[in-house]
N, C-alpha and C positions, 0 to 999 in steps of 0.2 A: 175240957182235953185236947191233945195235939191231934189239929187237923191235914199242916201239912206239912208236909217230913221236913224246912229249912226252919224246922223249932226243936230242929231237936236237940238238945240242950248236949254242947261237944264236952267228948267222951277219955282223957288220957290216961283214966283205966290199960295197964297192959296188953288188955285181952281183945280190947279194944286197937286203943294202933293197933294189933299187929294183925288182927282183923283190918284194917284200913290197909296197912300195909298189902296185905297182897293182895285185894283190891288197885291197888294203885301197877304195883309189879303186875296182872291183871292185864288191862289195859292197855298196858307201855308192849309188854308181846304180844299181843294182841295184831295192833300197829305194827310192828316189829314185823313179823309173818305177812304179817300184805305186803305187805311197800318187797320185801325180799322173795315174794314166791313159793317159803312154804306152807302152803294150803290146808292141809293135812292136818300141824300144827300149829293152825290159825280156826282150821275149825272145832281145837278138839278146845276155846275158850268158849265156850256154845256151850248152853242149854240142847237138844236132842232137838226138844219143840221151839224154840229162842225163834225169835223175827226183827227188819232186820228194818227199817224208814228213815231213805236215804236220797234227796235229790232226781235216781235215777233210776231205784226200788225199790218197793215193798212190799216185800214178803216173806219164802222164813230162809232161814241164815246158813242153810247149808245152799239154797238155789244161787242168795248173792255168792258168796266163795264159788260155787260153780261156776257165772256168769265171768270174775274174777277172771278163775282161774284159765275160763277158753280167754281174755277178751292179754294175754300173759299179764296177769296183774294188774295190765293197766296204765302204768309208771309212776302210779302218783308218788310221795312222798311228805308222810309226814313228821311236822316237830312240837310234838309235848312240851306241855310248862305244867304249870300249877293241876290241881286232879281236886275236889274236891268228894267228899263220901258220906253218904249220911247209916245210918246204924243203925234198925233197927233186928235184935235175932237173928238168923239168917231169912232174911232182905239185907238189900243195901242198893241204894243207889247213888251215880255216881257224873259227874259233869270235869267234863277235862277238857283247857287249854288249847286249839292240835292249827298249828299254820298248816293249811296244805302244801304243795305245789304237783300244780299236773303237772305233766308229759311238755313236755314245745313245744308249740304248732309254728306254724304258718296261717296269715296274712296277709295278702298281696307280696304273697319274695316274702314277707318276715317276721320274722323269727322272735318267740316272744313269750314270756310268761303268765299261765295264770295261777296268784296267787289269790287264796280265799282264805276268810283266819270263822275260825266257824269252834262250836263247845258241843262237843262227843258225850250225848246224853246217856248213860248205864242205866238196863237195874237190869242188877242179879241175885240169885241164890248159890246160899251152899245149899250143895248135895251129894250126899255121905265123904262131907267134911271138907269139899272142896270146892269154891269160890268157879259157879260160869253164869254167864251173859246168859239170859234170858233174853231181853226184851236192847234195841240200839235203835238214837235216831238221833238228831245232827238240829241244831239251837246252830242259822246263820250266824254276824255280826257284817262281816263287807267284803268284794272280791276288789281285784287290779290286777286291771290287761299293760302288763310293761315289757314294754320292744328292746330284748336282750341289748342292742346295740343305740347308742340314747342320739338321738334324732331321726328312726328312724319315721318315717310317714304309711303309720301307722292308720286303714280307714276301713271305718266303722262305716257297720249301717246306723245310725244311730237312732232314725225312726223305729228298729225293730230291738234296735240294748237297750231301750224305753219301757218298753210295752212289756221288762221281766221286773217283775220283783225288786228294790235297791237295796240287799242286803248278799241279792249272788243272784248276778240283772248278769254277768261278764260269766259266768258261770254255765248260763243256761242258754248265750248266747251261743257259747261254742257244742252245745250239746247240740242243737239241731243245728253247728256248722255239721257235722258229724248224723242228724238224718231221727238223732232222739230228740225226748221232750220232759225239762226239768219241773218238776209237780210245784204250782205257785199257791198247791199249800204247806207248808215249811212251815218249822218253826224259823221267825230269826225277830235280830232287836228294831227289823221300821216296823212289822207289829207285833207290837207287844202283846196280843193277846192272845195272839197263836202260840207264845209261849208259856201262859194262863192256864192255859187248854191241856198243854201237857205235863205240869207243875200241875193240877191240881189231880186229872187222869193218874200220873205216877204215885203222890200222896192214897190214893183211891184204893191203890193196889199195895200198897209199903206196908197204910194199917191196917187190911181187911190179910 
């Protein structure tokens, strides 16, 4: 009996290929609407009871979208590439590689970019013939703070930044500058057990 969604055989029948393509398009469209401020269209990508768990938010997708809208979209941009999809009837799991460019900010008068490398992890269901996201999470790989001008003297509080998780410590550092606190229990490559926990929980949902 298959217990891990990764073990589902790769199926190239027309119906399976079409569903995987629809899901990839949905996930890319959701990020496009998020980046460009089309919040009603973004909300339509989710089921009514969808939930989201990321570094700065954990709760209903509708509240996540409302907070993003209130912040003027936040200014982040997402560059997507490979997306893997696993299907089991009217359920699906997807993992999409993303480079996230946060809004340009300043430290000590120096302008810099926060670049985060993540995998957006989604659970989806086909509802009334349409695929919808029912759960969204994020697997963090690593991040960087990059001065926009080469040679800029970027001064950081190393004691603080080294307290954070290796896979998203720069993100947590920037969140702290705005009075927010990054969740230190996110799935991340620096702690494989956190990723395995996410996969195990997703597999249980996927096969039930």
